[in-house]
C-alpha positions as CSV (number, residue, x, y, z in Angstrom):
1,M,-176.3,62.8,102.8
2,P,-177.1,66.4,103.6
3,A,-174.7,68.6,105.4
4,F,-176.8,68.6,108.5
5,Y,-178.3,65.1,108.7
6,N,-181.3,64.7,110.9
7,P,-182.2,61.2,111.8
8,S,-185.8,62.1,112.4
9,M,-186.0,62.5,108.6
10,T,-185.9,58.8,108.1
11,Q,-188.6,58.1,110.8
12,A,-192.4,58.5,111.1
13,F,-192.1,60.4,114.4
14,D,-189.8,63.0,115.9
15,I,-190.7,61.8,119.4
16,C,-192.3,58.7,120.8
17,I,-193.8,59.2,124.2
18,R,-194.3,55.9,126.2
19,G,-197.0,56.6,128.8
20,G,-200.3,58.2,128.3
21,G,-201.0,59.6,131.8
22,I,-201.1,63.3,132.8
23,V,-197.3,63.8,132.3
24,G,-197.2,62.0,128.9
25,R,-200.2,63.8,127.5
26,T,-199.1,67.2,128.7
27,L,-195.7,66.7,127.0
28,A,-197.3,65.5,123.8
29,L,-199.4,68.7,123.5
30,L,-196.4,70.9,124.3
31,L,-194.3,69.3,121.6
32,A,-197.2,69.3,119.1
33,R,-197.3,73.0,119.6
34,E,-193.7,73.1,118.3
35,R,-194.9,71.2,115.1
36,L,-193.0,68.1,116.1
37,R,-194.5,64.7,115.0
38,V,-195.5,62.9,118.2
39,G,-196.3,59.3,118.8
40,L,-198.1,58.7,122.1
41,V,-198.2,55.1,123.4
42,L,-201.3,54.9,125.8
43,Q,-200.5,51.5,127.3
44,A,-199.8,51.7,131.0
45,P,-198.7,49.0,133.5
46,P,-201.4,46.4,134.1
47,G,-204.2,47.5,136.4
48,T,-203.0,51.2,136.4
49,Q,-203.5,54.4,134.6
50,G,-199.9,55.8,134.5
51,G,-199.7,55.4,138.2
52,S,-200.5,53.1,141.1
53,T,-204.2,53.4,141.5
54,P,-206.7,50.9,139.9
55,V,-208.3,52.3,136.9
56,Q,-211.8,51.0,137.9
57,D,-212.1,53.4,140.8
58,D,-209.7,56.3,140.4
59,V,-209.8,58.3,143.6
60,R,-206.7,60.4,143.1
61,A,-206.6,64.1,143.5
62,Y,-203.4,66.2,143.1
63,A,-202.3,69.4,144.7
64,L,-201.0,71.6,141.8
65,N,-199.3,74.8,142.2
66,A,-199.4,78.0,140.3
67,K,-196.7,77.0,137.8
68,S,-198.4,73.8,136.9
69,R,-201.7,75.6,136.6
70,A,-200.2,78.1,134.2
71,L,-198.8,75.3,132.1
72,L,-202.0,73.5,131.8
73,E,-204.0,76.7,131.2
74,S,-201.6,77.4,128.3
75,L,-202.8,74.1,126.7
76,R,-206.5,75.0,127.6
77,C,-206.7,71.9,129.7
78,W,-207.3,73.3,133.2
79,P,-210.5,71.8,134.7
80,D,-213.4,73.9,135.7
81,E,-213.8,75.2,139.3
82,R,-215.8,72.2,140.5
83,H,-212.9,69.9,139.6
84,A,-210.0,72.3,140.6
85,T,-210.8,73.6,144.1
86,E,-208.6,76.5,145.1
87,V,-207.0,76.3,148.5
88,L,-207.1,79.5,150.5
89,T,-205.7,78.3,153.8
90,M,-203.6,75.3,154.9
91,Q,-203.4,73.9,158.5
92,V,-200.6,71.4,159.5
93,K,-200.7,69.9,163.0
94,G,-198.2,67.9,164.8
95,D,-198.5,65.3,167.6
96,D,-197.7,67.5,170.6
97,G,-199.2,70.9,170.1
98,G,-197.1,71.9,167.0
99,E,-198.9,73.8,164.3
100,V,-198.1,75.5,161.0
101,N,-200.7,77.6,159.2
102,F,-200.6,79.2,155.7
103,S,-202.9,81.9,154.2
104,A,-203.2,83.0,150.7
105,A,-204.3,86.3,151.9
106,E,-201.2,86.8,154.0
107,L,-199.0,85.8,151.2
108,K,-200.8,88.0,148.8
109,V,-201.5,85.2,146.3
110,P,-204.8,84.1,144.7
111,G,-204.4,80.6,146.1
112,L,-201.9,78.5,147.9
113,T,-202.6,75.5,145.6
114,W,-205.5,73.8,143.7
115,I,-206.8,70.4,144.4
116,V,-207.4,68.9,141.1
117,D,-209.6,65.8,140.4
118,V,-207.5,63.5,138.4
119,P,-210.2,61.9,136.1
120,A,-211.4,65.4,135.2
121,L,-208.0,66.5,134.2
122,E,-207.2,63.4,132.3
123,A,-210.5,63.9,130.3
124,R,-209.5,67.5,129.3
125,L,-206.1,66.3,128.2
126,A,-207.4,63.4,126.3
127,E,-209.8,65.6,124.4
128,A,-207.0,68.1,123.6
129,V,-204.8,65.2,122.3
130,R,-207.7,63.8,120.2
131,F,-207.8,67.2,118.3
132,A,-204.1,67.7,117.9
133,P,-203.0,66.8,114.3
134,Q,-199.4,66.4,115.2
135,I,-200.1,63.6,117.7
136,E,-200.9,60.0,116.7
137,L,-202.0,57.6,119.4
138,L,-200.2,54.2,119.1
139,D,-200.8,50.7,120.6
140,A,-197.0,50.0,120.7
141,P,-193.7,52.0,120.6
142,Q,-192.4,53.0,117.2
143,A,-189.0,54.3,116.1
144,A,-188.4,57.9,116.6
145,A,-185.4,60.4,117.0
146,L,-186.2,60.6,120.8
147,T,-188.1,58.2,123.2
148,V,-189.5,59.9,126.2
149,I,-190.5,57.5,129.1
150,C,-193.4,58.6,131.1
151,E,-194.7,55.3,132.3
152,G,-194.8,56.0,136.0
153,K,-192.7,54.4,138.8
154,T,-193.4,50.9,137.5
155,S,-192.0,51.6,134.0
156,S,-190.8,48.5,132.2
157,T,-189.1,50.5,129.6
158,R,-186.3,51.7,132.0
159,A,-184.8,48.2,132.1
160,E,-185.1,47.9,128.3
161,F,-182.9,50.9,128.1
162,G,-180.5,49.8,130.8
163,I,-181.5,52.5,133.3
164,D,-180.7,51.9,137.0
165,F,-183.7,53.0,139.2
166,Q,-182.5,53.3,142.8
167,V,-185.5,52.8,145.3
168,T,-185.6,53.4,149.0
169,P,-188.8,51.9,150.3
170,Y,-190.6,53.6,153.2
171,P,-192.2,51.4,155.9
172,Q,-195.6,53.0,155.0
173,R,-198.4,52.5,152.7
174,A,-200.7,55.4,151.3
175,I,-204.5,54.9,151.5
176,A,-206.6,57.0,149.4
177,A,-210.4,57.6,149.3
178,R,-213.1,60.1,148.9
179,L,-215.2,61.3,151.8
180,N,-218.4,63.3,152.3
181,C,-218.2,65.5,155.3
182,E,-220.9,66.9,157.7
183,R,-219.3,70.4,157.5
184,P,-218.0,72.2,154.4
185,H,-214.3,72.2,153.9
186,G,-214.0,75.9,153.6
187,Q,-211.3,75.8,151.0
188,T,-208.8,74.5,153.6
189,A,-206.4,71.8,153.2
190,R,-205.6,70.1,156.4
191,Q,-202.7,67.8,157.5
192,W,-201.9,65.9,160.7
193,F,-198.6,64.3,161.6
194,S,-199.0,61.7,164.5
195,Q,-196.8,58.9,165.6
196,G,-195.1,58.3,162.3
197,E,-198.4,58.5,160.2
198,I,-199.6,61.4,158.1
199,L,-203.2,62.3,157.2
200,A,-204.3,64.8,154.6
201,F,-207.7,66.1,153.8
202,L,-207.8,67.9,150.4
203,P,-210.9,69.9,149.5
204,L,-213.0,69.0,146.6
205,D,-216.0,70.1,144.6
206,G,-215.4,73.9,144.6
207,P,-215.5,76.6,147.2
208,Q,-218.8,75.4,148.8
209,G,-218.0,71.7,148.7
210,N,-218.2,69.4,151.6
211,S,-216.2,66.5,150.3
212,V,-212.5,65.7,150.5
213,A,-209.9,63.5,149.2
214,V,-208.1,61.7,151.9
215,V,-204.5,60.4,151.7
216,W,-203.5,58.5,154.7
217,S,-199.8,57.4,155.1
218,V,-199.9,54.6,157.5
219,R,-197.5,52.1,158.9
220,E,-197.3,48.9,156.7
221,G,-198.7,46.7,159.5
222,S,-201.8,49.0,159.8
223,A,-202.8,49.2,156.2
224,P,-204.4,45.8,155.8
225,G,-206.8,46.3,158.8
226,L,-207.7,49.8,157.7
227,L,-208.6,48.5,154.1
228,A,-210.6,45.6,155.4
229,D,-212.5,47.8,158.0
230,D,-216.3,48.2,157.6
231,P,-216.7,51.7,156.0
232,A,-218.4,53.1,159.1
233,V,-215.5,51.8,161.3
234,F,-212.9,53.2,158.9
235,C,-214.6,56.6,159.0
236,E,-214.7,56.6,162.7
237,K,-211.0,56.1,162.9
238,L,-210.6,59.0,160.3
239,E,-212.8,61.2,162.5
240,A,-210.6,60.4,165.5
241,A,-207.4,61.1,163.5
242,S,-208.7,64.4,162.2
243,Q,-210.0,65.6,165.6
244,G,-213.5,65.7,164.3
245,C,-212.8,68.9,162.4
246,L,-215.3,68.3,159.6
247,G,-217.9,66.4,161.7
248,Q,-219.2,63.1,160.8
249,L,-217.5,61.4,157.8
250,S,-218.8,58.9,155.2
251,L,-217.0,57.0,152.4
252,S,-218.0,58.0,148.9
253,S,-215.6,55.8,147.0
254,A,-213.6,52.6,147.3
255,R,-210.3,52.6,149.1
256,S,-207.0,52.4,147.2
257,A,-203.5,51.8,148.6
258,W,-199.9,51.7,147.3
259,P,-196.5,51.4,148.9
260,L,-194.5,54.5,149.5
261,Q,-190.9,55.1,148.4
262,M,-188.2,57.5,147.5
263,A,-186.6,56.7,144.1
264,R,-184.5,58.4,141.5
265,A,-182.9,57.1,138.2
266,E,-179.2,57.3,138.0
267,R,-179.4,58.9,134.5
268,W,-182.3,60.7,133.1
269,G,-181.2,60.8,129.5
270,G,-178.9,59.2,127.0
271,V,-178.3,56.9,124.1
272,H,-178.8,53.2,124.3
273,A,-178.3,51.0,121.2
274,D,-178.4,54.1,119.1
275,K,-181.8,55.0,120.6
276,A,-182.0,58.5,122.3
277,W,-184.2,58.5,125.4
278,V,-185.1,60.7,128.4
279,L,-187.3,60.0,131.5
280,A,-189.9,62.3,133.0
281,G,-192.2,62.2,135.9
282,D,-192.4,59.2,138.2
283,A,-190.4,57.2,135.8
284,A,-187.5,59.4,136.8
285,H,-188.2,60.2,140.5
286,N,-190.5,59.5,143.4
287,V,-190.9,61.5,146.5
288,H,-193.0,61.1,149.5
289,P,-196.6,62.6,149.0
290,L,-196.6,64.6,152.3
291,A,-196.3,67.9,150.5
292,G,-198.2,66.9,147.3
293,Q,-195.2,67.8,145.0
294,G,-195.0,64.6,142.9
295,L,-197.1,65.8,139.8
296,N,-195.8,69.4,140.1
297,L,-192.2,67.9,139.7
298,G,-193.4,65.8,136.7
299,L,-195.0,68.7,135.0
300,G,-191.8,70.7,135.7
301,D,-189.9,67.9,133.8
302,V,-191.9,68.2,130.6
303,A,-192.0,72.0,130.6
304,A,-188.3,72.0,130.9
305,L,-187.8,69.3,128.1
306,A,-190.2,71.2,125.9
307,K,-188.3,74.5,126.4
308,I,-185.0,72.9,125.7
309,L,-186.2,71.3,122.4
310,H,-187.8,74.7,121.5
311,E,-184.5,76.6,122.0
312,R,-182.2,74.0,120.4
313,E,-179.8,75.0,117.6
314,Y,-181.5,74.5,114.2
315,W,-179.0,71.8,113.3
316,R,-179.5,69.6,116.3
317,S,-181.7,66.6,116.3
318,V,-184.3,66.3,119.2
319,G,-182.3,63.3,120.2
320,D,-178.9,65.1,120.4
321,E,-177.0,64.0,123.6
322,K,-176.1,67.5,124.4
323,L,-179.7,68.4,124.6
324,L,-180.4,65.4,126.9
325,R,-177.7,66.5,129.2
326,R,-179.1,70.0,129.3
327,Y,-182.5,68.6,130.3
328,E,-181.0,66.4,133.1
329,R,-179.0,69.2,134.5
330,A,-181.9,71.5,134.5
331,R,-184.1,69.2,136.5
332,K,-181.9,67.1,138.8
333,A,-181.1,69.7,141.3
334,E,-184.7,70.8,141.9
335,V,-185.9,67.2,142.2
336,A,-183.0,66.3,144.5
337,T,-183.7,69.3,146.8
338,M,-187.5,68.5,147.1
339,G,-186.9,64.8,147.5
340,A,-184.3,65.5,150.4
341,A,-186.7,67.8,152.1
342,M,-189.6,65.4,151.9
343,D,-187.4,62.5,153.1
344,G,-186.1,64.6,156.0
345,L,-189.6,65.5,157.1
346,Q,-190.7,61.9,156.9
347,Q,-187.8,60.7,159.0
348,L,-188.2,63.4,161.5
349,F,-191.9,62.6,162.1
350,W,-191.3,58.8,161.9
351,Q,-189.1,58.8,165.1
352,S,-190.8,58.0,168.3
353,G,-189.9,59.1,171.9
354,T,-190.5,62.2,173.8
355,P,-187.3,64.1,172.8
356,W,-188.1,63.7,169.1
357,Q,-191.8,64.7,169.7
358,S,-190.9,67.7,171.7
359,A,-188.2,68.9,169.2
360,R,-190.3,68.5,166.0
361,N,-193.3,70.3,167.5
362,W,-191.1,73.1,168.9
363,G,-189.7,73.4,165.3
364,M,-193.1,73.6,163.8
365,N,-194.2,76.4,166.1
366,G,-190.9,78.2,165.5
367,F,-191.3,77.8,161.8
368,D,-194.8,79.1,162.0
369,H,-193.5,82.4,163.3
370,S,-190.4,82.7,161.2
371,G,-191.7,85.3,159.0
372,P,-189.7,85.7,155.8
373,V,-188.3,82.2,156.0
374,K,-191.8,80.8,156.1
375,Q,-193.0,83.0,153.2
376,W,-190.0,82.0,151.1
377,V,-190.7,78.2,151.7
378,A,-194.3,78.7,150.9
379,R,-193.6,80.6,147.7
380,Q,-191.2,78.0,146.5
381,A,-193.8,75.1,147.1
382,M,-196.4,77.3,145.2
383,G,-194.3,77.6,142.1
384,F,-193.7,81.3,142.3
């Protein structure tokens, strides 16, 4: 045995990534750049594509911040302007006159966020993976010095590795769809908080576009009816909830829905039955989608893991437990802070009654005029 024995010397792969969604493919490309041998298992939970939305009609769109954009641009996987719409202004309205507005011009940044079409981003990542000689696509997991679990919140591998996933369900279900709008979106992201429900319109199709991705977090009891509504009736309800800001609306896709939850794995890395593992993305943590930070957190995970493996001591295997602990420490604090903030906002707007309504709308207006505090919060969310 050599003086510095590396278990990866006896295996076909340095790293096996389970999950071929956006997080898994991004990590594979980052590690391939480090000349590591990567096996990428593309299988996702039945009926999904690394997430919760049915594959046959993927209507997802993500709000990606500047840090996520820089990461994907470094891999040459950032979609073109039509599929990555820059948001210049953001309007958030409460249920009793409260309002918060953000402007890229006021913050002196090129954009607040970018609304990225998921199928377009996945296509760019898939093409890059196909031409990466260090990455091999697999139908089933294979032995490796380190297994990275990126299978999403419904991961089956967590139980296989004995990982406790603590879930707190919300009494809400998210409904997603695509809409064509009578008026152009003007590169503005819009959000309404009303009686425990949260509606978001995310601009699509570039600066001149007049279509939006809608994410409507509604009470569990309301979801079945909204999903069963005739498209015209559904759009009338959306027009009312959005105060007619974009005029007449029409559905351009099917509707998808999934339950909302806050969740976090007890451990994010370790060794089980002599197999080293780590979690990344939704397999490690879930937050409420009200601020669109879920994928940003997942991409932050893989960027941190790739950095730690790049900077490791030459004699450490990629599955060394000390490296796994470094990764866990690097990510848990940020994710916990963001999760607590999202949970606090959800709980605040879930409460009914005049005192709660008055307090939260007063707080929104106060925050909107808070100057440096508002700028600091905005820059944190933008990844600066």
